[in-house]
C-alpha positions in Angstrom: 53.0 8.2 14.9 50.2 7.5 12.5 46.9 9.0 11.9 43.4 7.5 12.2 40.3 9.0 10.5 37.0 7.4 10.8 33.3 8.5 9.8 30.0 6.8 10.7 26.8 8.4 9.0 23.5 8.4 10.7 21.9 10.0 8.0 21.3 7.9 4.8 21.3 11.2 2.4 25.0 11.4 2.8 25.8 7.8 2.2 26.8 8.9 -1.5 29.5 11.1 -0.1 31.1 8.9 2.2 34.5 8.2 0.3 34.8 12.0 -0.9 34.6 12.9 3.1 36.9 10.2 4.1 39.4 10.7 1.6 39.9 14.4 2.6 40.2 13.1 6.4 42.6 10.9 5.1 45.0 13.6 3.2 44.8 15.8 6.0 46.7 13.2 8.4 49.5 12.8 5.8 52.2 14.2 7.8 51.1 11.9 10.9 51.8 8.7 8.1 53.5 9.8 4.6 54.5 6.1 3.9 51.8 4.3 3.4 47.8 4.3 3.9 44.6 2.3 3.8 41.0 2.1 4.4 37.9 0.3 4.6 34.6 0.9 3.3 31.2 -0.6 4.4 28.8 -0.5 1.1 26.1 -1.7 0.1 24.9 -5.4 1.2 26.3 -8.4 -0.8 24.1 -11.1 -1.8 27.2 -13.6 -0.6 30.4 -12.4 0.6 32.9 -10.0 -1.1 36.6 -10.8 -1.1 39.0 -8.1 -1.3 42.2 -9.4 -3.2 45.6 -7.7 -3.7 48.4 -8.7 -6.3 51.4 -7.0 -7.8 49.5 -5.6 -10.7 46.0 -5.9 -12.5 47.2 -8.3 -14.9 48.1 -10.8 -12.2 44.8 -10.4 -10.3 42.8 -10.7 -13.7 44.6 -13.9 -14.4 43.8 -15.1 -11.0 40.0 -14.2 -11.6 40.0 -15.9 -14.6 41.5 -19.0 -13.0 39.0 -18.9 -10.4 36.2 -18.9 -12.6 37.7 -22.0 -14.6 37.6 -23.8 -11.2 34.3 -23.0 -10.0 32.8 -23.5 -13.2 31.0 -19.8 -13.3 31.5 -16.5 -13.8 32.9 -14.2 -10.7 31.7 -10.7 -10.3 35.0 -8.8 -10.2 35.5 -5.0 -9.7 39.3 -4.1 -10.1 40.8 -1.1 -8.5 44.4 -0.6 -9.2 46.3 -3.2 -7.4 43.1 -4.7 -5.7 40.1 -6.5 -7.0 37.0 -7.3 -5.2 35.4 -10.4 -6.2 31.6 -11.4 -5.0 30.7 -15.0 -4.4 28.0 -17.2 -2.9 28.7 -17.8 1.0 29.0 -21.5 0.4 31.8 -20.8 -2.2 34.1 -18.7 -0.1 36.4 -21.6 1.4 36.6 -23.2 -2.1 37.7 -19.9 -3.8 40.1 -19.3 -0.8 41.7 -22.7 -1.0 42.0 -22.3 -4.7 43.8 -18.9 -4.6 46.3 -20.1 -1.9 47.2 -23.2 -4.3 47.4 -21.6 -7.5 47.5 -17.9 -7.3 50.8 -16.9 -5.9 51.4 -13.4 -5.1 47.4 -12.8 -4.6 46.5 -12.0 -1.0 43.1 -11.9 0.4 43.1 -8.8 2.5 39.5 -8.6 3.7 35.8 -10.6 3.4 32.4 -9.8 4.3 29.1 -8.9 3.0 29.8 -5.2 3.1 33.4 -4.5 3.7 36.1 -3.8 1.3 39.4 -2.9 2.2 42.2 -1.2 0.1 45.9 -0.2 1.1 49.2 0.7 -0.5 52.6 2.2 0.0 52.7 5.8 -1.0 51.2 9.2 0.5 47.7 9.2 1.7 46.1 11.2 -1.0 47.9 9.3 -3.9 46.5 5.9 -2.2 43.2 7.2 -1.9 43.1 8.5 -5.6 44.4 5.3 -6.7 41.4 3.3 -5.4 39.0 6.2 -6.5 38.1 6.5 -2.5 36.1 9.7 -3.5 33.8 7.9 -5.6 33.0 5.1 -3.1 29.6 5.3 -1.1 28.5 3.5 1.9 27.3 4.0 5.7 30.8 4.0 7.3 34.7 3.8 6.7 37.6 3.8 8.7 41.5 5.0 7.4 44.7 4.9 8.5 48.1 6.8 7.3 51.3 5.0 8.6 54.8 6.2 9.7 56.7 2.9 9.8 59.0 3.1 13.1 59.3 -0.3 13.9 59.3 -2.5 10.6 60.0 -2.0 6.9 57.6 0.3 4.7 55.4 -2.5 2.7 51.9 -2.9 1.6 51.5 -5.9 4.3 52.4 -3.4 7.0 49.8 -0.9 5.9 46.5 -1.0 8.0 43.5 -1.9 8.2 43.9 -5.2 9.3 40.9 -7.7 9.2 40.9 -11.1 10.7 37.1 -11.8 10.7 34.2 -11.1 8.4 33.3 -7.5 8.1 35.8 -6.9 11.0 38.8 -4.6 10.6 40.9 -2.6 12.8 43.5 0.8 12.5 45.7 1.4 15.6 48.0 4.1 16.7 50.5 3.3 19.4 52.5 0.0 20.2 51.8 -3.3 22.1 54.6 -4.9 24.2 53.1 -8.2 24.6 51.8 -8.8 20.9 54.2 -11.8 20.2 53.0 -14.0 23.4 49.5 -13.1 22.5 49.9 -14.2 18.8 51.4 -17.3 20.1 48.3 -17.9 22.4 45.7 -17.0 19.6 47.7 -19.5 17.3 46.7 -22.1 19.6 43.3 -21.0 19.3 43.3 -21.7 15.6 43.9 -18.0 14.1 46.4 -17.3 11.6 48.5 -14.1 11.0 50.1 -13.2 7.6 52.5 -10.5 9.1 54.4 -9.7 12.1 52.6 -6.3 13.0 51.3 -5.9 16.2 48.1 -4.5 14.8 46.9 -7.6 13.3 47.4 -9.6 16.3 44.9 -6.7 17.9 42.6 -7.6 15.3 42.9 -11.0 15.8 42.5 -10.8 19.7 39.0 -9.0 19.0 37.9 -11.6 16.6 38.6 -14.4 18.9 36.9 -12.7 21.6 33.8 -12.1 19.6 33.6 -15.8 18.0 33.8 -16.9 21.7 30.7 -15.0 22.3 31.7 -11.6 23.3 30.1 -8.1 21.9 32.3 -5.8 20.2 32.1 -3.6 23.3 32.9 -6.3 25.6 35.9 -7.5 23.4 37.1 -3.9 23.7 36.7 -3.7 27.3 38.7 -6.8 27.7 41.4 -5.6 25.6 42.2 -3.1 28.2 43.5 -5.4 30.6 44.9 -8.2 27.9 46.8 -5.9 25.6 49.8 -4.4 27.3 51.0 -1.1 25.7 49.6 2.2 24.5 47.0 2.5 21.8 44.1 4.0 20.2 42.0 1.5 18.3 39.3 2.3 15.6 37.4 -0.8 14.7 34.8 -1.5 11.8 32.3 -4.4 11.7 29.3 -4.8 9.5 26.9 -2.9 11.6 28.8 -0.1 13.3 32.0 1.6 14.4 33.8 1.5 17.7 36.7 3.3 19.3 38.8 2.9 22.5 42.1 4.3 23.9 44.1 2.7 26.7 44.2 3.7 30.3 47.0 6.3 29.7 45.6 7.7 26.5 49.1 9.4 25.6 48.1 9.2 21.9 45.9 12.1 20.2 42.2 11.5 19.5 39.2 13.9 19.0 35.9 12.9 18.1 32.9 15.0 16.7 28.8 14.0 16.6 26.2 15.7 15.3 22.6 14.4 14.0 24.1 13.4 10.8 27.5 11.4 11.6 29.9 10.6 14.3 33.6 11.4 13.3 37.1 10.5 14.6 40.5 12.1 13.8 44.0 11.7 15.4 43.7 15.6 15.5 40.9 17.9 14.9 41.9 19.4 11.7 40.9 16.1 10.1 37.3 17.0 10.6 37.3 20.5 9.9 35.9 19.7 6.3 33.0 17.8 7.4 29.5 19.3 7.0 28.2 21.0 10.2 31.1 20.7 12.0 30.9 23.9 13.5 28.0 23.1 15.3 29.1 19.5 16.3 29.7 18.0 19.7 33.4 17.9 19.7 34.9 15.8 22.6 38.3 14.1 23.5 37.3 10.1 24.1 38.0 9.1 27.5 41.1 6.8 28.5 39.6 3.1 28.8 36.3 4.0 27.7 34.5 2.1 24.9 32.5 4.3 22.4 30.3 2.4 20.0 27.5 3.2 17.4 25.7 0.9 15.5 23.3 1.4 12.1 19.3 0.5 13.3 
């Protein structure tokens, strides 16, 4: 079943409240996905690149950061949050850091990378996951979240959304793809790698591949309507914006609200009722096979 939420702020005055608003939206979708949850927040621009690391516990992450500092010969700015730590590096050191972590830090995964994006996800009730990572205390311009009900695979952190396969790119998904195995093989031949068997990771990889080939996000989402077989609602985050698309049948529930201050998405309207000014919002159901996108200016 699963639940999706998303919030794109037009009004900079609301940016300090992004995490608090998104946290409330995520908790409301608990009964659509009670086994795990995750979210991505687009905060302040980094000087280089931010890598979100996930480990079994804070001690393992601290040890990995210390080892990486010794390898790089320089301090690494690290922000620990429970089982995740965000490290900031000069962009030219990203490949070196990834190589060292893969070879020397078993059990430490890189779940996202970008100038602005941070990703957090764990097993547990959505409200508990949000509290563990202090989502309510995070600021930013936009964010997306997902609550998972695992119907086709085990309840694991690796299976939780969002999935990220490109810099400052991430995706959450409600639905199921029937051709994801064939598409995974096709994308692997194009040089993409995947950490899980989840169909959502394949969808994220497909969008990253299309954009690397020169497509805009809107064009990539439009082509997904013919290249991805199944039923789906996607909410996508990028460095500059936020987009939504539903498959041509659109059997999964979705509702959006727009005001002068924000655009919001929820699998159900009740996820939006706590937003400021919702009574005066333009509330609508996104049309099937139509891409909706907003960007920072």
